[in-house]
N, C-alpha and C positions, 0 to 999 in steps of 0.2 A: 503494500499500500504506500503510495507517494505522498508526501506532505509540503505544504507551502508554509515557510517562514515569512512573515510579513513585518516589517517595520514600519509602522505608520506614522501619520503626522507630517508628511511632507507634502509640499505644494508641487504639483505637476504641471507641466507646461509643453507645449509642442502639437504636432499633428499625428494623428491615428487613423488608419484607414480600416473600415468594417471588412470582415470577410464574407465570402459569399453565404447566401442563406441556407442554413442547415435543413430547415422544413421545406424548402424548395428542392434541394438537391435530392433528398429521399425520394420524392415524387418522380422527379425527372428521370433519375437513374433507374426507376423501376419501368419507366415507360418504353424504354429502349428495347425492352422484351417483345414489343408490338410490331417490330420490324426486321427482316433479315438484312437491312442494309445498314451501312454506316451512320451512327450518330455520334457527333462531337459536341461536348460539352465543355465550356470554359467558366472560370471563376468558381470551381469546386472547393469547398472549404476542407482543408486537410485535418479533419478531425475523426475522431474514433468511430464514431456512429457511421459517418459517410464511408469510412474507409472498410469498415465491416460490411456494409452493404455492397460495396464494390467486389469485395472478396467472396461474398455470398454469391453474386450473380456469375462471376467468374467460374465459380466452382460449378454453378449449374451448365456450363459450357459456353458462355458469351465470351468472345474475344475481346480483351481489354489491352489498348495501348496507352500506356501512361505518357503523354507527350511532356508533362512537367507536372509539379505538385498540385498545379491547379487546373489542368486541362487534361482531359480524357478522350479517347474516341472507343466507342463499343460496336460491336457486331455480333448480333444474336442470330447467325445463320441456323442455329438448331439448338435445342435446350435439351439436355438429358432428363427425360422426365423420371427415369428410373433413379436417378440421384435424389429426387424429391422424397424418396422413400427411405432414404439412409439415416442412420444415426447421426452422421456428420452433418447433414442437412438440419435435421431437427436441432442439434446443439447451436449451430449458427444462427439459425433464423430465429430460434427462442430468445437469443441473447440480444435481440435487436427489434424495438418496437415498430420500425419502419419496414420491417419485412413483409408485413401484412399486405403491402401495396404490389407484392408481386403476383398477387392471387389474380386481379383484374386482368392484368394482360395475359398472363397464362391461360385462364378461362377462355379470352377472347381468340386468342392464336391457336390453342392446342386442344380447347375444350374439357380441359380440366386444371385443378389448382389444388395445392396440398400448402398447409402450413400448420406448425405447432403454435400453441399459445404463445404469442410474442411477449416479450419482455419489456424493459424500458424503466423510465422513474416510478418510484415508489409513491406516487402522489395522490392515490385513491383510484377507485374504481375508472377503468376506461374500457368500456363495453364495445363489442364489435357487431352488435345487431344490425347497425345499419349499413354495414358492408354486405352481410350476408343475406339479408331482406332484399336489398337492391339487386344483387346477383340472382335469387330466385323471382324477382320480378321480371328478369330478363329471359327466365326459362330455365335455369340451373336448379339442379339438386343439391341439397345441402346436408352432410351429416357430420356429427361430431362425435368422437371417441373420447368419452370423459376418463377413461382408465390412461389413456395416453396424452390426453390434452392435446388432440390433432384433428384440424379442420380439413375437410375436403369438399370440394364443389366439382360438379361435373355438369356439363351441356355441350352437345355437340355442336348445336347451331342456335346461337343466341338470337332472340327476336326483341325487337325495340317495344318498348311500354312505357306507359305514363306512370310516374310515380312520386309521392310527397313523402320526402324523408321526414322521419320522426324527430330528428335533430340535424342542424346544419353542421355536421361533421366535415371537417376539412379532409381527413383521411378517406372517410367514407365516400365522399363526394369524389375526391380524385379516383379511387378504386373503381367506382361504378362508371365514370367517364371513361376510363381507359377499357373497361369491359364493353361498354355500349359502342365504342367508335367503330367496332368491327362486327356488331351485331346487324341483323338485317332489319330494314325499316326505321321507323323513328322512335327515339327515346326523348321523353320530356321529363326533366327533373326539377321538382318543385322544392323550395325550401334547400336549395343548393348552397354550399359554402361559396363565398366569394373573394376570399382573401386574395392579395396580389400573387401569391405564390401559386394558387389555384389558376389564376388567369394567365399566368407563365405557362404552367402546364397545358391548358387549352391552346394557347398561341402556338405552341411548340407543336402540338399534335394537328392543328391547322395546316402548319407548314409542312407536315409530313403527309399531308392528304385527307385529314379528316375534315368532317362538315359540323362544326360547332357553332351555334348561334347563342347570343345572350350572354356572351363573355363579361365577365364583372358584374352581373346581376345574379339574383337567386333563382332566376329560372333559365335553366339551359335546356337548349334543343339540339339534340343529335341525329344526324343523318347517317345511317351506317354505311360503310363503304368496304370493298372487297379487301383491300389491303392498304398499308402504309409505306411510305420510302423513309430514306434518311434525310438528315437536316443537321443544322449547327443550332446550338443555343448557348446563351449567355445568362448563368443565374444572377439574379438580384443580389445588392447587399443585404446583410441579415439586419433586419428592423430592430430585432432583440439586441444585438450588439450596439446598434446605435443608440438606443434608449438606455442601455448599460453605461455608455460612455458618457451620456448627457447626465445620468444620476452620478457617475464617479466624479465629473467636475464639480458639480454642486456641493457633494458630501466633502470634498478636499479642498474648496475653495481655490479652484484651479482654472487657468486659462488654456482651453484645449480646442482645436480645431477637428472636427470630424470630416473626413475627405469623402466626397463621391457616395453620398448616401441615397441618391434616387429619391430626392425628399418628395417627389409627387406621389410615391407609393407608400408615403408613411401614414395617409389617412389623418386618424384623430391623435397620433401619438404625439406630435410637437405640442398641440394645444393642451393635451393633459399634463405635459411638465410644466406648462405656463400656468395651468391653475395650481401648481404647488409653488408658483412664486419665482420659478426658475427663468432668467433670462437669456435668451440667445438670439441669433440673426441668421437668416439664410444668406449665404454668399454664393452664388450661381449654384452649384449642386452640393456644397459644402455646408455644415453648421459650425459656427463659430459661438462658444460658450465663454464670455468673458469672466474673469474672477470676481465673484460675489462674496461679500463678508457675510450674507445672510438671505434668507429667501422666506417669503411668508405665505402660507395657504390661504386660498381664497375661501370665502364662505359661499352659501348660495344666496339669492336675492333676499330671501326672507331672514337671512342672518344665520341660518341653520348650519350645522357642522357640514363640511365637505364630504362627499362619498365618491370615492373611486372604485369602480365596479368594471369586472369584465363583461364582453358581450361578443355573440357573433360579429364578423366583419359586416359593415364599417365601424363596429364598436371596438373597444379597447382590448388588445389580445391579453388573454391570461398569463402569457410568459412574461410580461412585464410587471406582473402586480408585486412581485417579490422585490424588485427593484424600486418601486415607487413606496413600498413600506419601509425599506431602510433607509432612503434619503428622507422620508418624513420625520424619521427620528431626530434630525438636526434642524428641521424647519421651524419657524414661528408659527404657532397655532397648532390645530388638532384636524385630524381626516379618519375616517372610516374607510378601510379597506376590505371590499367585499369580494372574495373568491367564490364565485358561483359554481364552477364546473368542476374542481377537484376538491375532495374534502380533506385532504392530508397535507396540501400544500402549505398551510400557515404554520405546520407545526414547529417550523425552525424558528419562530419568534423566541422560543424560550433562551436561545443562544444570545440573541441581541438584548434581552432581558439581564441576562448574566453581564453584559458588557455596560449595563447602566441605562438603556433605552427605557423609556416609559411607554409600556404596551399593554393593553388588556385584550387578551384572547377571549372574545365573546362567546364564539363557538367555534366549530371546526372551519366555518367559512367566512367568519368577520373578525377584524382586529382593530380596535382603536388604539391610533397613535398619538401621543401627546409631545409634541416637538421640543428640543431643548433649546432652539434658536442659537445653536452652537456656544451658548453659555457653559455647557458641560460637556466635555469631549466623551466618547465611549471608551471605556477601558478595553485594554488588550486581553485576550484570553485563548484557551486552547478550544478548539470545536471540530466538528466533523460534518463534511458537506453531504447533505441527505439526497440532493438532486442537483440536476444542472442549474436551474435559474436560481434557486436558494444559493448554491454554492457561489456563484459570483455576487449574489447579494452581500453574502457573509464576507466575500473578498473585498467589496467596496467599503463594508463597514470596518475591516481590519485597517484598509489603507487610511481611514480617518482618524483611527484610534491612535492614541499617544504610546508608544511602545512596542513591543513585539508579539504579535499574534501567530498562532499556529493553526492551519486548517489541515485537517485529515482526510483521506478518502477523495483526493482532488482528481481521481479518474472519473469521478462524476462530472467535474468542470470540464475536464479534456474532451469528453463525449461532445461537447456543444461549443467549445471557443478553442480556437486555433493559436497555440503557441502563446498563450495570454501573457505569461510572465515576461517573455522577452518584448512584447510589443508594449506593454505598459511600462517596464523598466526603460524603455527608449525614450519615455518622455518624463521620467524622473521618479518612478515608483522603485521601491526597494523590496523586491520578491525573489526568494531563493528556494529552489525545488530541491527537496530532500527524497531521495529514492529509498 
């Protein structure tokens, strides 16, 4: 288990560039299974979860040519379907939440898909019903082996259908879209997720020859085609990293420029940080955050306490609520953080309380934060990273604390953040990795 030792209390300054978006990369890489032709993907984040997925599809028979650490070409001339029944496949796929999205492309192209119960963050229930109900709507049959925790879908010739998703699941929508593009007839998906990453997937599939309309809305219409061709695709910057760096600048009272953020794809995120009193400006496609001695949380018009809550896009992504919570600990004022989607994601606040933060955990979904207004710095401590986003929130807290903190289990952070200590050290942080 690796560990970060963080000497906090330093002011940072400089430029930092966000990595490619993890959540987009997982969808896009699974989509290469839909065609025997070459697909080239650029701005791939060099992180554990993405590298594991590349390794998984390579083991399935996909030809992978790593042109650089951030660019790969893929050619899925054929997939070894027998490999999907092996223990090696079960072990590799079970270790990665994003592996669920290989099922849609396999079902569309080969009429069969297998996947074990996928892993990922321990942040609460993450059901898969939306995926498999969608496949059934397209004519597939579904079975689940409860003893082996193994899912199987079969459908020799999928047929388009109308469906109203029970939740606007991003991975569920992506999986169903990838299955529907090769189905016969028209598929209509209502209550579809419409995050920028899903828009990117749809745009890429259209360049490959798919016929998807309504991209960017919650109503997608897909006219099935016989086959798809190759293409080139560039992944967006990771909006979660952009938000993390905005929060880092505020907490450490630093002057930071975040480069090439694809600002128009950030949606409500910039204004959500402004509601916490954080000042910044857009400069071209960069975000400049000046040094601030303090920031004050807004109230609602009637004077009631501000609530920051997650919601399906174009609402606020749940992946940033851990960041909002930690930066609120040094704000002036109070805020209620409401994490609606996952019931275990706020349990890391006990570590912030140990550091001196004033937080009331109301229930598994809600926490009230009373800000210190930088009048009292957080105390250094030793802690364990429970998941990707909480891990980075704790890292930000440690960088703002006076003294040396230790974060264990940083493999969780590595799953979502590329070479994070070197990039932060380059702008003035003091982070040492201990293996």
